[in-house]
C-alpha positions as CSV (number, residue, x, y, z in Angstrom):
1,M,0.0,0.0,0.0
2,K,2.8,2.4,-0.7
3,S,1.8,5.7,-2.3
4,K,3.5,7.5,-5.2
5,A,5.3,9.5,-2.6
6,G,6.7,6.4,-1.0
7,N,4.7,6.7,2.2
8,R,2.7,4.0,4.0
9,P,-0.7,4.2,5.4
10,D,-1.1,5.3,9.1
11,Y,-0.9,1.9,10.8
12,I,-2.2,3.3,14.1
13,F,-5.4,4.5,12.6
14,L,-5.6,1.3,10.6
15,G,-5.2,-0.8,13.7
16,C,-8.0,1.1,15.5
17,V,-10.3,0.4,12.6
18,L,-9.5,-3.3,12.7
19,F,-9.9,-3.5,16.4
20,L,-13.2,-1.8,16.5
21,T,-14.6,-3.8,13.6
22,V,-13.6,-7.2,15.2
23,F,-14.7,-6.0,18.6
24,G,-18.0,-4.9,17.3
25,L,-18.7,-8.3,15.7
26,V,-17.7,-10.1,18.9
27,M,-20.0,-7.9,21.1
28,L,-22.8,-8.1,18.6
29,S,-22.7,-11.9,18.8
30,S,-23.3,-11.6,22.5
31,A,-25.8,-8.8,22.5
32,S,-27.9,-10.4,19.8
33,S,-27.8,-14.1,20.8
34,D,-31.1,-14.1,22.7
35,L,-32.9,-12.0,20.2
36,G,-31.7,-14.3,17.3
37,K,-32.8,-17.4,19.2
38,I,-36.3,-16.0,20.0
39,N,-37.0,-14.3,16.7
40,F,-35.4,-16.6,14.2
41,N,-34.4,-19.7,16.1
42,D,-30.8,-18.9,15.2
43,T,-28.4,-17.6,17.9
44,Y,-26.1,-16.0,15.3
45,Y,-28.8,-14.6,12.9
46,Y,-27.9,-11.0,13.5
47,L,-24.2,-11.6,13.4
48,K,-24.5,-13.5,10.1
49,H,-26.7,-10.6,8.7
50,Q,-24.1,-8.1,9.8
51,I,-21.3,-10.0,8.2
52,L,-23.2,-10.6,5.0
53,Y,-24.7,-7.1,4.4
54,G,-22.4,-4.9,6.5
55,L,-18.9,-6.3,6.8
56,S,-18.6,-7.7,3.3
57,L,-19.7,-4.5,1.6
58,G,-17.6,-2.5,4.1
59,I,-14.5,-4.4,3.3
60,V,-15.1,-3.8,-0.4
61,G,-15.7,-0.1,0.3
62,F,-12.6,0.1,2.5
63,L,-10.2,-1.5,0.1
64,A,-11.6,0.4,-2.9
65,M,-11.2,3.8,-1.1
66,A,-7.8,2.9,0.4
67,F,-6.5,2.5,-3.2
68,F,-8.6,5.2,-4.9
69,Y,-6.6,8.5,-5.1
70,Y,-8.5,10.9,-2.9
71,R,-8.2,14.0,-5.2
72,R,-10.6,12.3,-7.6
73,W,-13.4,12.8,-5.1
74,E,-13.4,16.5,-5.8
75,K,-14.9,15.9,-9.3
76,L,-17.4,13.4,-7.9
77,A,-18.5,15.4,-4.9
78,L,-21.5,17.2,-6.5
79,P,-22.9,14.1,-8.4
80,L,-22.6,12.1,-5.2
81,L,-24.5,14.7,-3.2
82,L,-27.2,14.9,-5.8
83,I,-27.7,11.1,-5.7
84,S,-27.9,11.3,-1.9
85,V,-30.5,14.0,-2.0
86,L,-32.6,12.0,-4.6
87,A,-32.3,9.0,-2.3
88,L,-33.5,11.0,0.7
89,V,-36.6,12.0,-1.4
90,A,-37.1,8.4,-2.6
91,V,-37.7,7.1,0.9
92,F,-41.2,8.8,0.7
93,T,-42.0,7.0,-2.6
94,P,-43.0,3.3,-3.2
95,L,-39.3,2.5,-3.1
96,G,-39.1,3.4,0.6
97,F,-40.6,1.6,3.6
98,S,-41.4,2.6,7.1
99,F,-40.6,1.0,10.4
100,K,-41.9,2.2,13.8
101,G,-43.3,5.3,12.2
102,A,-40.0,6.3,10.6
103,S,-39.4,6.5,6.8
104,R,-35.7,6.1,6.6
105,W,-35.1,3.1,4.3
106,L,-35.0,2.2,0.7
107,N,-36.0,-1.3,-0.4
108,L,-33.5,-2.5,-3.1
109,G,-34.4,-6.1,-3.6
110,P,-32.4,-8.2,-1.0
111,F,-31.0,-5.0,0.5
112,S,-32.5,-2.3,2.6
113,V,-30.4,0.9,2.9
114,Q,-30.6,4.1,4.9
115,P,-29.7,7.1,2.6
116,A,-29.0,9.3,5.6
117,E,-26.1,7.0,6.4
118,F,-24.6,7.6,3.0
119,L,-25.2,11.3,3.4
120,K,-22.7,11.3,6.2
121,F,-20.0,10.5,3.6
122,T,-21.2,12.4,0.6
123,F,-22.1,15.6,2.3
124,I,-18.7,15.8,3.9
125,I,-16.9,15.2,0.6
126,Y,-19.0,17.9,-1.0
127,L,-18.3,20.5,1.6
128,A,-14.6,19.7,1.6
129,A,-14.5,20.2,-2.2
130,W,-16.7,23.3,-2.0
131,L,-14.7,25.0,0.8
132,S,-11.3,24.2,-0.7
133,N,-12.1,25.9,-4.0
134,K,-9.4,28.6,-4.3
135,K,-11.2,30.6,-6.9
136,I,-14.1,31.7,-4.6
137,N,-13.8,33.1,-1.1
138,R,-16.2,30.8,0.7
139,Q,-14.8,31.6,4.2
140,T,-15.3,35.4,4.5
141,S,-17.9,36.2,1.9
142,F,-21.5,36.3,3.0
143,W,-23.2,35.8,-0.4
144,E,-20.6,33.3,-1.8
145,G,-19.9,31.5,1.4
146,L,-22.2,31.8,4.4
147,F,-25.5,32.2,2.6
148,P,-25.2,29.1,0.3
149,F,-23.7,27.1,3.2
150,V,-26.8,27.9,5.3
151,V,-29.2,27.2,2.4
152,I,-27.7,23.8,1.5
153,C,-27.5,22.8,5.2
154,G,-31.1,23.8,5.6
155,L,-32.3,21.8,2.6
156,I,-30.4,18.7,3.8
157,T,-31.7,19.2,7.4
158,F,-35.3,19.4,6.2
159,L,-35.1,16.2,4.2
160,V,-33.7,14.2,7.1
161,V,-35.8,15.7,9.9
162,I,-39.1,14.8,8.2
163,Q,-38.0,11.1,8.1
164,P,-37.6,11.7,11.1
165,A,-33.9,11.2,11.9
166,T,-33.1,14.2,14.1
167,T,-29.9,12.8,15.7
168,T,-28.5,11.8,12.4
169,I,-28.8,15.3,11.0
170,A,-27.4,16.8,14.3
171,I,-24.3,14.7,13.7
172,I,-23.9,15.7,10.1
173,M,-24.5,19.4,10.8
174,A,-22.1,19.5,13.8
175,S,-19.4,17.9,11.6
176,S,-20.2,20.3,8.8
177,L,-19.8,23.3,11.0
178,I,-16.5,22.0,12.2
179,I,-15.3,21.8,8.6
180,Y,-16.6,25.3,7.9
181,F,-14.8,26.7,11.0
182,V,-11.5,24.9,10.2
183,S,-11.6,26.1,6.6
184,G,-11.1,29.7,7.9
185,A,-14.7,31.0,8.2
186,R,-15.3,34.1,10.3
187,L,-16.0,33.4,13.9
188,S,-19.1,35.6,13.8
189,Y,-20.5,33.4,11.0
190,V,-19.9,30.2,13.0
191,V,-21.4,31.7,16.2
192,G,-24.4,32.9,14.2
193,I,-24.9,29.4,12.7
194,I,-24.7,27.8,16.1
195,L,-27.3,30.2,17.5
196,L,-29.6,29.6,14.5
197,G,-29.1,25.8,14.9
198,F,-30.0,25.9,18.6
199,L,-33.1,28.0,17.9
200,C,-34.3,25.6,15.2
201,L,-33.6,22.6,17.4
202,A,-35.5,24.2,20.3
203,L,-38.5,24.9,18.1
204,L,-38.4,21.3,16.7
205,I,-38.3,19.9,20.2
206,Y,-41.1,22.1,21.5
207,A,-43.3,21.2,18.5
208,T,-42.9,17.4,18.9
209,P,-44.2,16.0,22.2
210,Y,-42.0,12.9,22.3
211,R,-38.8,15.0,21.8
212,F,-40.0,17.5,24.4
213,E,-40.7,14.7,26.8
214,R,-37.2,13.3,26.5
215,V,-35.6,16.6,27.2
216,M,-37.9,17.3,30.2
217,N,-37.1,13.8,31.6
218,F,-33.4,14.6,31.3
219,F,-33.7,17.8,33.3
220,H,-36.1,16.4,35.8
221,Q,-34.9,12.8,36.3
222,E,-36.1,12.7,39.9
223,N,-39.7,12.8,38.7
224,V,-39.4,10.4,35.8
225,N,-41.6,7.3,35.8
226,V,-39.0,4.5,35.5
227,E,-41.8,2.2,34.3
228,G,-42.9,4.6,31.6
229,A,-40.9,7.4,29.9
230,G,-37.8,6.8,32.0
231,Y,-37.7,3.0,31.4
232,H,-35.0,3.0,28.7
233,I,-32.5,5.2,30.4
234,N,-33.2,3.5,33.8
235,Q,-32.5,0.1,32.4
236,S,-29.4,1.4,30.6
237,L,-27.9,2.8,33.8
238,M,-28.7,-0.3,35.7
239,A,-26.9,-2.4,33.1
240,I,-23.9,-0.1,33.2
241,G,-23.8,0.0,37.0
242,S,-24.1,-3.8,37.4
243,G,-20.9,-4.3,35.3
244,G,-18.7,-3.0,38.1
245,P,-14.9,-2.9,37.5
246,F,-14.5,-6.0,35.4
247,G,-18.1,-6.9,34.2
248,V,-20.3,-9.9,34.7
249,G,-18.5,-11.8,31.9
250,F,-18.9,-12.1,28.1
251,G,-22.3,-13.3,27.1
252,K,-23.7,-13.1,30.7
253,S,-25.7,-9.9,30.5
254,T,-29.1,-10.3,32.2
255,T,-30.6,-7.2,30.7
256,K,-29.9,-7.5,27.0
257,F,-33.1,-9.3,26.1
258,K,-35.8,-9.1,28.8
259,Y,-35.2,-5.5,30.0
260,L,-32.9,-3.4,27.8
261,P,-34.5,-1.9,24.7
262,E,-32.5,-2.0,21.4
263,P,-29.6,-4.0,22.9
264,I,-28.0,-4.6,19.5
265,G,-28.3,-1.0,18.4
266,D,-29.0,2.1,20.4
267,S,-28.1,0.4,23.7
268,I,-25.2,-1.8,22.8
269,F,-22.8,0.3,24.9
270,A,-24.8,-0.6,28.0
271,V,-24.4,-4.3,27.1
272,I,-20.6,-3.8,26.7
273,A,-20.4,-2.0,30.1
274,E,-22.4,-4.8,31.8
275,E,-20.4,-7.7,30.4
276,L,-16.9,-6.1,30.3
277,G,-17.1,-3.6,33.1
278,F,-15.4,-0.3,33.6
279,V,-12.1,-1.7,32.3
280,G,-13.6,-2.9,29.1
281,V,-15.4,0.4,28.5
282,L,-12.2,2.3,29.2
283,L,-10.3,0.3,26.6
284,L,-13.1,0.8,24.1
285,I,-13.1,4.6,24.7
286,A,-9.3,4.7,24.5
287,V,-9.3,3.0,21.1
288,F,-12.0,5.5,19.8
289,T,-10.0,8.4,21.3
290,T,-6.7,7.1,19.7
291,M,-8.5,6.8,16.3
292,I,-9.9,10.3,16.5
293,I,-6.7,11.9,17.6
294,R,-4.8,10.1,14.9
295,G,-7.3,11.2,12.4
296,F,-6.8,14.8,13.3
297,F,-3.0,14.2,13.1
298,I,-3.4,12.9,9.5
299,A,-5.5,16.0,8.7
300,K,-2.9,18.3,10.2
301,N,-0.2,16.8,8.0
302,S,-2.2,16.6,4.8
303,R,-0.7,18.2,1.7
304,D,-3.7,20.2,0.6
305,Q,-6.9,21.8,1.8
306,F,-9.3,19.3,0.3
307,A,-7.5,16.4,2.1
308,K,-7.4,18.3,5.4
309,L,-11.1,19.1,5.4
310,T,-12.1,15.7,4.2
311,V,-10.3,13.9,7.0
312,I,-11.5,16.4,9.6
313,G,-15.1,16.0,8.5
314,L,-15.1,12.2,8.4
315,V,-13.3,12.0,11.8
316,S,-15.7,14.5,13.2
317,I,-18.7,12.3,12.1
318,I,-17.1,9.4,14.0
319,A,-16.3,11.5,17.1
320,V,-19.7,13.2,17.4
321,Q,-21.7,10.1,16.8
322,T,-19.6,8.1,19.4
323,F,-20.0,10.9,22.0
324,I,-23.8,11.1,21.4
325,H,-24.3,7.3,21.6
326,I,-22.2,6.9,24.8
327,G,-23.5,10.2,26.3
328,A,-27.1,9.4,25.7
329,I,-27.0,5.8,27.0
330,S,-25.0,6.9,30.1
331,G,-27.4,9.8,31.0
332,L,-24.9,12.6,30.1
333,I,-27.2,14.0,27.5
334,P,-31.0,13.5,26.7
335,L,-31.7,10.0,25.5
336,T,-31.7,9.6,21.7
337,G,-31.3,6.7,19.4
338,V,-28.1,6.4,17.4
339,S,-25.7,3.6,16.6
340,L,-22.2,3.2,18.0
341,P,-19.8,3.5,15.0
342,F,-18.3,0.1,13.9
343,I,-20.1,-1.6,16.8
344,S,-23.9,-1.5,16.6
345,Y,-26.0,-3.7,14.4
346,G,-26.7,-2.1,11.0
347,G,-25.2,-3.1,7.7
348,T,-25.4,0.3,6.0
349,S,-23.8,2.0,9.0
350,L,-20.9,-0.4,9.2
351,A,-20.3,-0.3,5.4
352,V,-20.3,3.5,5.4
353,F,-17.9,3.8,8.3
354,L,-15.5,1.3,6.8
355,T,-15.6,3.2,3.5
356,M,-14.9,6.5,5.4
357,A,-12.0,4.8,7.1
358,G,-10.7,3.7,3.7
359,V,-10.7,7.3,2.4
360,I,-8.8,8.5,5.5
361,V,-6.2,5.7,5.1
362,N,-5.7,6.7,1.4
363,I,-5.1,10.3,2.4
364,S,-2.7,9.2,5.2
365,K,-0.5,7.6,2.5
366,Y,0.1,11.1,0.9
367,T,1.0,13.0,4.1
């Protein structure tokens, strides 16, 4: 995997990706065993599904991106974004299907995909190409920079929120703002976008009862009904607390099927904490932290603005989503549903994150 410049890929970052992927499959085999047995009479059903539709496609995406020269993405950025936008619209057509009141999936024969997951990749690539254009001053110009940035972000936000997938768009927009700031945007522009974002989020929360209830429960936890609205977070905290320093042992979680909602997805961190304890959780967070820091190191040493912004954006997606998942399930922030990168069940998510990692590995070869 030597580049034209004679450099090798960043093996520390590569090692973190490998560890998290393998670790995720191992923990998924434990978290999903009871569900697989009950629902499909197959203890390893969800693990097999993850390997077949997530890992296999993810490996293809990773290897393809690791050898695909990153500068070619600049020309592909706009077409890829347009395809993603069309896919977001398509979920509301006969091609899409709903689950638990959410319209987030496209049915493509044997596959079902979430366009919002691909958006995490395509929108970052588009913004990196758009902001690295030296012919136009996107950073300090209002009409050529701030205004179109807000418009495109607003359009993307609208298409994702109506699915609804509020947390997904929060992750994408937070990462986009980081790219915009790092590119050299005026601080006043960034502050203004943050204030506008919080205002829109507050209005959205106030207008939707279930979101409003989650936020109120977070700020008034002493009054929450643990058998009702507070059930999920209460069970998550009990699972995390029962793990102690070293955990109850791999595969021995008592909450993952009978009590803990979404043990293979939104709550998988609680299963990990219960089975592996504080030490296991600390190791997992250490690997995520190492990956993120190494990613920013790759960005810092990148040879051009496009590479720098691309890596920062993709690493920010991983960092923000990891923080939200762990923070929500640990009671640090209001409860929300989001997968843990490389770990949670979800073929589209795993494939997209491995593809992102491949792009970062490719860029690291040219630093």
